[in-house]
C-alpha positions in Angstrom: 42.6 -3.1 -22.6 41.3 -3.5 -25.6 42.2 -6.4 -28.1 42.4 -5.8 -31.6 40.0 -6.1 -34.0 40.3 -6.9 -38.0 42.0 -4.1 -40.0 44.1 -2.8 -37.1 47.2 -1.2 -38.4 50.0 -0.4 -36.3 52.0 2.5 -36.4 55.1 3.1 -35.2 55.8 7.3 -34.2 59.2 8.4 -32.0 59.1 5.2 -30.6 55.9 4.5 -29.7 53.0 1.9 -30.9 49.8 3.2 -31.6 46.5 1.3 -32.7 44.5 2.8 -35.9 41.2 1.1 -37.6 41.8 1.0 -41.1 37.9 1.8 -42.5 37.7 1.6 -46.6 35.2 4.2 -48.5 34.2 4.7 -51.7 35.9 8.2 -52.6 33.3 9.8 -55.3 35.3 12.7 -56.9 38.1 10.1 -57.8 35.6 7.5 -57.9 37.5 4.8 -56.5 37.8 3.1 -53.1 40.6 4.8 -50.5 41.4 4.0 -47.5 41.9 5.8 -44.0 42.4 5.6 -40.1 41.1 6.2 -36.8 43.2 6.3 -33.7 42.2 3.7 -31.4 44.9 4.6 -28.8 48.1 3.3 -27.7 49.8 -0.2 -27.9 50.2 -2.4 -24.9 51.1 -5.7 -26.6 52.7 -5.4 -29.5 52.9 -9.8 -30.4 48.3 -9.9 -30.0 47.9 -5.8 -31.1 45.8 -5.2 -27.9 46.1 -1.9 -27.3 44.6 1.0 -24.3 41.8 2.9 -25.6 42.2 6.4 -25.9 39.9 7.5 -23.7 40.9 5.7 -20.3 40.1 8.6 -18.3 36.9 8.5 -17.2 34.9 12.0 -17.6 35.2 14.1 -14.6 30.7 16.2 -15.0 29.6 18.4 -12.0 31.9 20.7 -10.0 36.2 20.8 -10.4 37.1 18.7 -7.1 38.7 20.5 -4.2 42.5 21.3 -4.2 44.3 18.4 -2.4 45.8 19.7 0.8 48.8 17.8 0.1 49.9 18.3 -3.2 53.2 16.9 -5.9 55.2 20.1 -5.4 58.6 19.6 -6.8 58.2 19.1 -10.5 56.1 21.9 -11.5 58.0 24.2 -9.1 61.4 22.7 -11.1 59.6 23.6 -14.5 58.2 26.9 -13.2 62.1 27.8 -12.0 63.6 27.0 -15.7 61.3 29.1 -17.2 61.5 32.1 -14.6 65.3 32.4 -15.2 65.2 31.3 -18.8 66.4 34.2 -21.4 63.1 33.7 -23.3 60.6 33.9 -20.4 59.7 37.8 -21.0 58.9 37.2 -24.5 56.2 34.4 -23.3 55.2 36.6 -20.3 54.5 39.5 -23.1 52.9 37.4 -26.3 49.6 36.7 -23.5 49.8 38.6 -20.5 46.4 37.8 -19.3 46.8 34.6 -20.0 50.5 33.6 -18.9 49.1 31.5 -16.0 46.9 29.6 -18.2 49.8 28.8 -20.7 52.2 27.8 -18.1 49.8 25.7 -16.3 49.3 23.6 -19.9 53.0 23.9 -20.6 53.6 22.0 -17.4 50.7 19.4 -17.8 52.4 18.7 -21.6 55.5 18.2 -20.1 54.6 16.2 -17.0 51.3 14.0 -18.1 50.9 14.4 -21.9 47.2 13.5 -21.8 44.1 15.2 -23.2 43.6 19.0 -22.2 40.1 17.6 -20.9 41.9 16.6 -17.9 43.9 19.6 -17.1 41.6 21.0 -14.6 41.4 17.8 -12.8 45.4 17.3 -12.0 46.4 20.7 -11.2 44.3 20.0 -8.4 46.6 17.7 -6.8 49.3 19.7 -7.8 50.9 22.8 -6.9 50.6 24.3 -10.4 47.2 25.4 -8.6 49.1 27.8 -6.7 52.2 28.7 -9.0 49.9 30.0 -12.1 46.7 30.9 -9.5 45.4 32.7 -13.0 44.5 29.7 -15.0 41.6 28.6 -16.3 41.6 25.1 -17.2 38.3 24.2 -17.7 37.7 22.3 -21.2 36.0 25.7 -22.7 38.4 27.9 -21.2 41.4 26.2 -23.5 39.5 25.8 -26.3 38.9 29.8 -26.1 42.6 30.0 -25.0 43.4 28.0 -27.9 41.9 30.0 -30.4 43.6 33.5 -28.4 47.0 31.7 -28.5 46.9 30.8 -32.5 46.4 34.6 -33.9 48.4 35.5 -36.2 49.6 38.8 -34.4 50.0 36.4 -31.3 52.5 34.1 -33.5 54.5 37.5 -34.8 55.0 39.0 -32.0 55.9 35.6 -30.0 58.6 34.5 -32.6 59.8 38.4 -32.7 60.6 38.6 -29.0 62.1 35.1 -29.0 64.4 34.6 -31.7 65.6 38.2 -30.5 66.9 36.4 -27.3 68.0 33.1 -28.6 70.2 33.6 -31.6 71.6 36.5 -33.4 70.6 37.9 -37.1 72.6 35.7 -38.9 72.6 32.2 -38.0 72.9 28.8 -39.7 69.6 26.9 -40.2 68.7 23.1 -40.3 65.7 22.7 -41.8 63.1 19.7 -41.1 59.8 18.5 -41.4 57.4 15.6 -40.4 53.8 14.3 -40.8 51.1 14.8 -38.2 48.0 12.2 -38.5 45.2 14.0 -38.0 41.8 12.2 -39.4 39.9 15.7 -38.6 38.4 16.9 -41.3 40.1 20.5 -41.9 41.5 22.2 -44.8 45.0 21.5 -43.3 44.7 17.8 -43.1 44.5 16.4 -46.6 45.9 12.9 -48.2 49.8 13.0 -47.9 51.9 10.3 -49.3 55.3 10.7 -47.5 58.2 7.5 -46.8 56.0 5.7 -48.5 52.5 5.3 -46.3 49.5 7.8 -47.6 47.6 8.9 -44.7 45.9 12.2 -43.5 47.8 14.5 -42.2 49.2 17.5 -41.5 52.9 18.8 -42.6 54.9 20.4 -39.4 58.6 21.8 -40.1 60.8 23.1 -37.8 63.7 25.2 -38.3 66.5 24.2 -35.4 69.6 27.0 -35.0 72.4 24.6 -36.6 75.3 25.4 -33.5 72.9 26.0 -30.2 69.9 23.2 -31.4 67.9 25.4 -30.0 64.6 25.7 -32.2 63.8 28.8 -33.7 60.6 28.7 -35.5 58.2 26.2 -36.8 55.3 26.4 -39.8 52.5 23.9 -40.7 50.9 23.0 -44.0 48.6 20.4 -45.7 50.0 17.1 -45.6 49.4 17.2 -50.0 51.7 19.8 -50.1 55.6 18.6 -50.8 58.7 19.4 -49.1 60.1 21.3 -51.9 57.6 24.2 -52.7 58.0 25.0 -48.6 61.4 26.5 -48.2 61.1 29.6 -49.6 58.2 30.7 -47.7 59.8 29.3 -44.5 63.4 31.7 -45.4 60.5 34.7 -46.3 59.0 34.2 -42.8 62.3 33.5 -41.1 63.6 37.2 -42.4 60.5 38.8 -41.4 61.3 37.6 -37.7 64.3 39.0 -37.6 66.9 35.9 -39.1 68.6 36.7 -41.9 69.9 32.5 -42.8 74.2 32.5 -43.7 73.7 28.6 -43.9 70.7 26.0 -44.7 71.3 22.4 -43.9 68.2 20.7 -45.5 67.0 17.6 -46.1 67.4 15.8 -49.2 63.0 16.4 -49.5 63.9 20.5 -50.4 66.0 19.2 -53.2 64.5 20.6 -56.1 66.3 23.1 -58.8 63.7 26.1 -57.5 65.2 25.6 -54.3 69.1 25.2 -55.3 68.4 28.3 -57.2 66.6 30.5 -54.6 69.7 29.6 -51.9 72.4 30.7 -54.6 70.0 33.9 -55.7 69.9 34.6 -51.7 73.4 34.1 -50.9 72.4 31.6 -48.5 75.3 28.6 -48.0 74.2 24.9 -47.8 74.6 21.4 -47.4 71.8 18.6 -48.2 71.2 15.3 -49.4 70.5 14.4 -53.7 67.8 11.8 -53.6 68.9 8.5 -55.1 66.4 9.0 -58.1 68.1 11.9 -59.8 69.8 11.8 -62.5 73.1 13.7 -60.5 72.8 10.8 -58.4 72.9 8.0 -60.7 75.6 10.0 -62.6 78.2 10.2 -59.9 77.6 6.5 -58.6 78.4 5.6 -62.3 81.3 7.7 -62.7 83.0 8.1 -59.3 83.6 3.9 -58.6 86.9 4.9 -57.0 85.6 6.6 -53.9 87.1 3.3 -52.0 90.1 4.3 -51.9 93.0 5.1 -48.9 93.2 8.5 -49.5 89.3 9.2 -49.4 89.2 7.0 -45.5 87.8 9.2 -42.6 86.6 7.9 -39.1 84.0 9.4 -38.0 82.7 8.7 -34.4 82.5 4.6 -34.4 81.5 5.1 -38.1 84.9 4.6 -40.9 83.7 5.9 -44.3 85.3 7.2 -47.6 84.4 10.7 -49.0 85.5 11.7 -52.3 84.7 15.5 -52.9 84.3 16.9 -57.1 83.0 19.9 -58.2 79.4 19.6 -60.1 77.1 21.7 -61.6 74.1 22.8 -59.7 71.6 24.1 -62.1 74.0 26.7 -63.5 75.9 27.3 -60.0 79.2 25.9 -59.0 78.6 23.4 -56.2 80.0 20.6 -54.5 79.2 17.2 -54.4 80.2 14.4 -51.5 80.2 10.6 -52.3 80.3 9.3 -49.1 80.3 5.0 -48.6 79.5 3.9 -45.5 81.7 1.0 -44.9 79.1 -1.0 -42.4 76.0 -0.1 -44.3 77.8 -1.4 -47.3 77.9 -4.6 -45.8 74.6 -5.1 -44.4 73.2 -4.1 -47.5 74.8 -6.2 -50.0 74.5 -9.0 -47.3 70.7 -8.5 -47.5 70.6 -7.2 -51.3 72.5 -10.6 -52.8 70.2 -13.1 -50.3 67.5 -11.9 -52.3 68.7 -11.3 -55.9 68.7 -14.6 -56.6 64.7 -15.1 -55.9 64.5 -11.6 -58.0 66.2 -13.8 -60.8 68.1 -10.8 -61.3 71.0 -10.7 -64.4 75.0 -10.2 -63.2 75.1 -7.6 -65.0 71.9 -5.8 -63.2 73.6 -7.3 -59.8 76.6 -5.7 -60.6 74.6 -2.2 -61.6 72.8 -2.3 -58.0 75.9 -3.4 -55.4 77.8 -0.3 -56.5 75.2 2.3 -55.2 75.2 0.0 -51.8 76.0 1.8 -48.6 76.4 5.4 -50.8 74.9 8.8 -50.6 75.5 11.6 -52.0 76.0 15.3 -50.7 75.8 18.6 -52.3 76.7 22.1 -51.0 77.8 25.5 -52.6 80.9 26.0 -51.3 83.6 23.5 -50.6 83.7 22.4 -47.2 86.5 20.1 -45.9 86.2 16.7 -46.2 87.2 15.7 -42.9 84.3 18.1 -41.8 81.1 17.4 -44.0 80.2 14.6 -42.4 80.0 16.0 -38.6 78.1 19.0 -40.5 75.8 16.8 -42.2 74.7 14.9 -39.4 73.7 17.7 -37.3 70.5 18.0 -38.9 69.6 15.4 -36.4 69.4 17.8 -34.2 65.8 18.5 -36.0 65.2 14.7 -35.8 65.8 14.5 -31.9 63.3 17.1 -31.4 60.5 15.6 -33.3 60.8 12.7 -31.5 60.9 14.7 -27.9 57.8 16.0 -29.6 55.9 13.0 -30.4 56.9 10.7 -27.6 57.9 12.3 -24.8 55.7 15.7 -25.2 52.6 13.2 -26.5 52.0 15.4 -29.5 50.0 12.4 -31.8 47.3 12.5 -32.6 46.0 15.4 -33.2 42.6 16.3 -31.4 42.0 19.5 -32.7 38.5 20.4 -34.9 39.7 23.8 -35.7 42.3 26.0 -37.6 42.6 28.5 -34.9 42.4 25.9 -32.1 45.5 24.0 -34.5 47.6 26.5 -34.3 46.5 26.9 -30.6 47.5 23.7 -29.5 50.9 23.9 -32.3 52.3 27.1 -30.2 51.7 24.9 -26.8 53.6 22.2 -27.9 56.0 24.5 -29.4 56.7 26.4 -25.8 56.8 23.1 -24.0 59.3 21.6 -26.3 61.8 24.8 -25.7 60.8 24.6 -22.0 62.0 21.0 -22.4 65.1 21.7 -24.2 66.0 24.3 -21.6 65.1 22.3 -18.6 67.4 19.4 -20.5 70.9 21.6 -21.2 70.6 22.7 -17.5 70.5 18.9 -16.3 74.1 18.4 -18.1 72.9 14.7 -18.8 73.3 14.4 -14.8 69.6 13.1 -15.0 67.2 12.3 -17.9 64.6 14.9 -18.0 62.2 11.9 -17.4 64.0 10.8 -14.5 64.4 14.4 -13.0 60.8 14.8 -13.5 59.8 11.5 -11.9 62.3 12.2 -8.9 60.2 15.8 -8.0 57.3 14.7 -8.2 58.0 13.0 -5.2 58.6 15.8 -3.5 55.6 17.4 -1.8 53.7 20.3 0.0 51.4 20.7 2.2 48.8 23.7 1.9 47.6 25.1 4.6 45.7 28.9 4.8 48.5 31.0 4.4 51.8 29.2 4.0 52.7 25.9 1.8 55.0 23.9 3.5 57.5 21.7 1.5 59.0 18.4 2.9 62.1 17.2 3.4 64.1 17.1 0.1 65.9 13.8 -0.9 69.5 14.0 -1.9 68.8 13.4 -5.3 65.8 16.1 -5.7 68.8 18.8 -3.9 71.2 17.8 -6.6 68.2 18.0 -9.0 67.3 21.3 -8.3 70.6 22.6 -7.7 71.3 21.7 -11.5 67.8 23.9 -12.1 69.9 27.0 -10.5 67.3 27.0 -7.4 67.5 26.0 -3.9 64.1 23.7 -2.5 62.4 26.3 -0.2 61.2 25.4 3.4 57.5 27.1 3.1 55.8 29.3 0.3 53.4 32.1 1.2 49.9 31.5 -0.9 
């Protein structure tokens, strides 16, 4: 356990807190001081800023340990069965046929452990994964070489064409969102970017999700200093090459720009997005439609009460629709917070009145006329992408990026994507009767004894049988090796 030192900054990513050492340095080109952050470890005490250093597992030198005679069985066997029965397993097998065992071993390791790849080989000796995927090569050097093969452009194209064909049709509605992946390694894709008000060295990760099924379809990456609005056209172009002709796009406010909106219209892609609050159209609509809070505009979405007013608008020369939305609960909270600070900020009454008019409000725009009672549920389906980011960053331990070259970064991103679609498939099969985390912890306690020619699986509990049944298999009594 390490205590924090002066300059340590805490970042909350995907529900987990990380410690970073803030370092000032002189930028010769810009002729000014900059700050960069160096990852220290996972925070264990938020109040004292204590953290577990990133290297907590001792280095393993010399020969690899021998396979354990009693091994964890149920966790990796469950993942293996889920993948074997999935519609996209053949797409994975055909991508790198000679590396399938290595790929699946690392997928299991990432879902179950999420630790640094250098410890995968040691972990495998105490788990049935070593028998389930016996051809896996998990030494640090072999994994590095494997990432380079997995990161090849030809491999990506082969995989995504086959995978997308299995999980969706040619015409599909998509959700597109992006997030920053902090990356202190000096590679071209690691650049200073400003997203969400913070400047840090990062790589942008963009994901495309099927709007109906919630399945991740595709991902891209870009340097951290490339703004979101410049990536949308390229994403649609690549999607079409992979076999997807988008019919509807639900996009984040970061993609709202004249070029992107025109591109969507010209490509005959219907869309729904939010207008950033600093745009002229937003300010105009808020000022002109103060009457949104009328009974005729009231709707109920889940446990939330809102007002929604639809009006026709001009979207860069095209006919579109705007939806002025007022969230009643959010408005109350924002007004209360604002008024408590307004007097201290010495704002005039007119300034206060103008500011109050926008509290609790946001504006959506679309190319099509969407029924009032459907537009809010439709917009919030974009949480599918945000949830996938949360899974990747927290449960799959996506961060921080530790790769030292573009080639290995591409392979690592592909591994994480395959681990993500495996996790989602696992989650869907459990049908909310168990969480993935709970199921894997339970199944890890299902042990197996390894003999020369046979593996004997010990007796499963009631919960273990229930989980196996949900995942579509019966726990075997013995297996040959």
